[in-house]
N, C-alpha and C positions, 0 to 999 in steps of 0.2 A: 590372583590379580584379575581385575576386570579389564577387558579389551573391547572398547566400543567400536562397532563396525559402522562406518559412515556410508550408508546406502547410496548407490548411484543410480542414475537412470539406466534402466535395463538395456544391456547390449550396446551401450556406448563403448567406445574403445580408445585406447592410446597405444602407440607403438614406440619402442626404443630399438635403435639399430646401431650396434657397435661396429665401427670400421677402423681399419688401420691406415696409417700413412706409410707409403713406401717411396724410396728414391726412384726417380724416373729411369735413370741409366742402369743401376745395379739391380733394382727390384728388392733391395734389402729394406727391412723395417727402418723407419726414420723416427727417432725420439723427439719429434718437434710439435707435439700436440699443443702444448701451452703457447708456443709461438703462433700457431695457426689460430687458436682461440682468441688470443689477445688482439691479433690483427683483425679478426672477424668482428669482434665486439666493438672495436674502434670504428669500423666502417658501418656496422649495423647494430647499434646498442640494444635494439629490441630482441636480439638473439641471446643476450646474456642475462645475468642475474637481475639486471635493472629492469628488464621487461616484465610483462605479465607472467610469463612462463619461459624458463630457459630452454631454447630449442637446440642448443649445442652445449655439451658439457665434456669435461675431461673424464677419464676413467682411471683404473688401477695403474695402467702403464702409460709412459710418456709418448708412446707411438700411437695411442688410441684416441679417437674422438667418438662421441656418442650423439647421434641425432635423435631428438625426442619430439613427438607431436604433442599438441594439446589434446583436450577431450574432444573426440570426433563422433559424429553420428554415423558416418559411413566409412568403409575401408577406402573408397576413392578419395575422400577428404583427407584421410591420414596419409595416403601415398602422395597426394599433391603437396601436403606440407613438407614431407620428407624430400620431395623433388626440389622444392624451392630452397630448402635448407642446404641440400647438396650443391645446388647451383651457386649459392652464396659462398660455400666453402671453397669451391673451385676458383672463385675470384681470388682467393688467397693462395691456394696451393699451386695453381698453374704457373704463375711467375716465379715460384720457388722451386720448380722442378720436382714437385711432389705429386703423387697420384693417390687416389682413393682405392683401397683394396678391401673387398668383402669376401670373407671366408671364415671358417671356424678356427683354423690355425694358419700360420705362414709356412710355406713348404720347406724353406731352408734356413731362414734366419735362426740364430742360436738363442735359446731362451735365456741363457746365462748372461747374454750381452744386453738385455733389455732393462733399462732403468725404470724404476717405479716413481710415480708422481709423489712429490714431497708433501704428503699429508699424514697426520698422526694415525688416522684410522687404517691407512694402508700399511704403515709400518707395523701396526699391531697384528695385522693379518700375517705379515712376513715373520714376525717374531714368534707367533704361535705355530704357523704351518711350516716354517723353515724350508726345506728342500722342495716340498710340494707347492708351497706358496710361491716360490720363485718361478715355478713352471706354469703359472697361470697366464701364459702368453696365448690367450684364447679370446674369441670374439663371438658374440651371439646376437640373437634378435628376441625381444621380449614383447608379448602382446598382453595388455591389460583389457579385460572386458568387464563392464559394469554389472553389478549384482544389486537387485532392488530390495533384498532382505537378507539380514545376517544369516538366517537359518538355511539359506540356499548355498552359502559359500563353500562349506565342506563337502556337501553332496556334488556340487558342480566340479570341485577339485577332483573328486573320485571319478566323475565322468571323463574328465580330460585325461586322467591317469590311465583309463582303459584304452585311450587312443594315443598314449605316449609313443609306442613304437611307430605308429603311422606318421606322427609329426616329425620324429627324429629321422626316420628313413627318408622322408621326403626332403628334409633340409640338410641331410648329411653332406658335409663340405669340408672335411678335414682329414684326408687320408695320409698326408705327409707330415713329418715332424723331424726337424733338424736334418733335412736332406734325405730322409729314409721313408720308404713306403711302409707304413705301420701294419698293413694288412686289414685295417679297419676302415669303414666308411666314415665314421665319426670318432676320431681320436680325442677331440675336445670333450665329448660327453664323459669319457672315462677319466680324463684329467680333472675336470671340475669337481667330480664327486670325492676327490681326495681331501677337500676341506671338510671339517667335521660337521658343519651345519649345512652342507650342500648335498645334492643328490635327490633321491626319491623321498617324497613326503611320507610321514607316518599316517596311519588311519586313526581317526577319532570319531566316535559316535555322536558326540555333542560338542557344542562350542565351549562349554565349561571344561571339558577334557583338554581342548586345545589351549585354553587360557592357563590351565595348570601346567601344561607342557612348557609354554613360554615362560611362566613364572619359575619353573625349575631351572631353565637355561640361564635366566638372569641371576637367580640366587646363587647358583654354583659358578658364576663367572664365565660361562661359555660365551654369552653375548651380553652387550650392554643395553641394546634396544632391539625392537622386533625386526627391523629391516636387516639385521645381521643374520637372520635365519634365512639361508639362501637356497631353499628347496628349488627343484626344477619346476615345480608348480606350487604356488602358494597363495593364500589369501593376503590381501593388502588392506587392512582395516581402515587406514587413514584415507585411502582413495575410494573405498567401497568397491573393490575389484577382486577378481581372481587373475593372477598373473601367470601366463604360460612362458616359461624360460627354457624350454626343452631344446630349442632349435639352434643349430650352428648358424653363424653369420651368413646370410644370403649374399650372393654376388650382385644382384640386380634389384631395382625397385619392383619389377614385375613379380619376382620371387617373394619379396617382402609382402606384397599385396596378396599373393596366393596363400601364404601362411597365415596372414591376418584374417583373411576371409574364412578359411577353414576353421580357425579358432573361434571367431565370432559366431559362425553358424552352429558349431558344436555347443557352445555355451548357451546360446538362445534355445537350442533344442532341449537341453537339459532343464533350463529354467521353465519352459512351457510344460514339460513333463511333470515337474514338481508342482507347478500350479494346478495341474489336472489330477493331483493326488498320486502320481506315480513315484517310483523309487529309482535310484541309480544303482545298478549292479555293482557289488564290491567284490573284487577278485583278491585272492590271498597275496601277500607281499612277495612271496617267492615267484609267483607268476610275473608280477611287474618287474622284479629284478631280472629275471631271465629275458623278458621281452625287451627291456632296455639294452641288455647285452647283445641280443640278436640283432636289433636294429643298428646298434653302433658297429657291430662286426660286419653285417651283410647288407645293410642299407635296404634297397628296394627288393633284394633277393631274400629277405628275411621271411621265415615262416613263423608266425606269431601265435601265441596262445590267446584264445578269444573269450574263454569263459571258465567257470569253475568245474565244468565237465571235461576239461582238458582238450577241448576241440581246437585244432590248429588250422591255420589258413595262410597262404601267401599274402603278404601285406598289400601288394598291389591289387590283388583280387578284392580284398576287403575294402580298400580305398575306393575302387571303382564303384562298388555297390553303395558305399557311404556317400559318394558324390551324387549319385542318382537320388538318394533319399533326401539330401540336403538342398537340391536344386530349387524346389518351391520356396524354401525358407530364404535362400540366397536372393531370390527375386524380391521377396518382401523387404529384406534388409538392404537391398541395393548393391549387392556385391557379387552378382551372378557372373560378371565378366572376370573378376579377380578369382573367383572360385574355379571357373572353367580352366584357368591357367594351371591348376593342379594336374589336370589330365594331360595338358601339354607337357608339363615337366615329366610326368611318368612315361609318356610315349617318346620323349626325346632323350634327354640325359640330365640328371641332377648333378649337383656340384661335384661330389666325389668321383662320379663317372667321367665328367668332363676333364677334371684335373688329370686323371690317369690317362685318358685318351690323348690329351695335349702332350703330356710327358712322353708317351709312347711315340707319337708322331714326330717329336723333336729329339729323339735319341736320348731321352732321360733328362733333358735340359729343364730344370725346374724354374729357371728364370722365365722361360716361355710360358710356363703355367701361370706365374704371377702376371705377366703381361697380357695373357688371354683374359684373366679375371678383370684386370684394369680396363681393358677395352670393352668387355661386356658391360661393365658398370657405366661406361660412358654412353654406349650405344643403345642399350636395351632399357627403355623407359616404360 
């Protein structure tokens, strides 16, 4: 089958941020997403399907809302759009005693108690995935970056795949599950890959090979259309982007901006290299699989495999050098301030570290963890 790639202006971007609704008093997940969406669109019709672009949508679970930007030229523009959307959501949630919660998983709410949105496509996921499908009580952040030529899409995907553990370690924000410390920095990453079309992408040398793969999935009934292929990094032909879906849900807008800036700079660096006749290194899939596991398990303490010669390095050391390399590019793209926050995150504490610290300081009280995330979401812009 032929898949047309609708090229975009290079390194434009769009961001999607999944957040949960929690009850203010208990901190439990609240399945009131549709109620909030209906009230929001009633007050601000431009945020719904009737506007030029829906800025707030529902998701798989009734406790989730997703904030979506339009096509942006800079990370700052995307963050500003998300900030405005979040402010409008708070107009609805505050009088209803609801709070916005940003993380990869909820620390203690039970997955079995979470109702799914009443849509046929979600029920198909449940029917196919069964036990694992019911456990998709997870939240992430996705960054689309524009690609100006179809033939760049798969090499750029490979480039991002080489930095998968860096993105996951930096964003890891899901150490707890159903009241237990999993021992992992990102439990979400390992849950999501249980869906048959999720997880790490396959390698293809040509766009034609990718088209054949998608055709095989459709002909054998695995998917009905291309968006159901839910890789952690994937091309999105109808938008002309590569979508980075690696990250746990961030807790704050500043963290969203940092992740978006790092992704935009990486994609632009790969695009320029390809324009100059360069190639993107391809590592074997077993290295990528191990790197994903190490980042999910150890977070910023992960030692990752960097090349086909099996050289390894602490992920924070590699990130520090990467930031230095990307600084001039960030200046050009107008995201230097947002990219600099990556270093701030590494030198302070990222999500999984904060959650464990707050739990420790409060005698293991995981409601305190939820409330800390809620307060950070309100105060850190």
